[in-house]
C-alpha angles and dihedrals in degrees: 000000000000120000128194136176140185103267091188089065092052096045095047096057141031135304090266088076090063086054090051093052091047091051091049089052091049091049090053092048092050090049094051099040100060106143124073090243092053092048091049093058117094119249121228115202119197109193140157132204111324089012088062090055090051092050091048089052089051088057090051094048098045123020092186095095089054092220121202110206114209 
């Protein structure tokens, strides 16, 4: 799955917008990974710059994916 967002929207406002994008990403992941087998598989995030901040926020919001931030 590839996920994109409008970085101009995030940069123009407050930190809460990063939280909004992270929650949108989590909602998409929960919608796609429906079966028990799908939810049991690890998730690998590849992110750069602001995307890394979004992924880190995902790990703070929901510990279910068990993210490892590198």
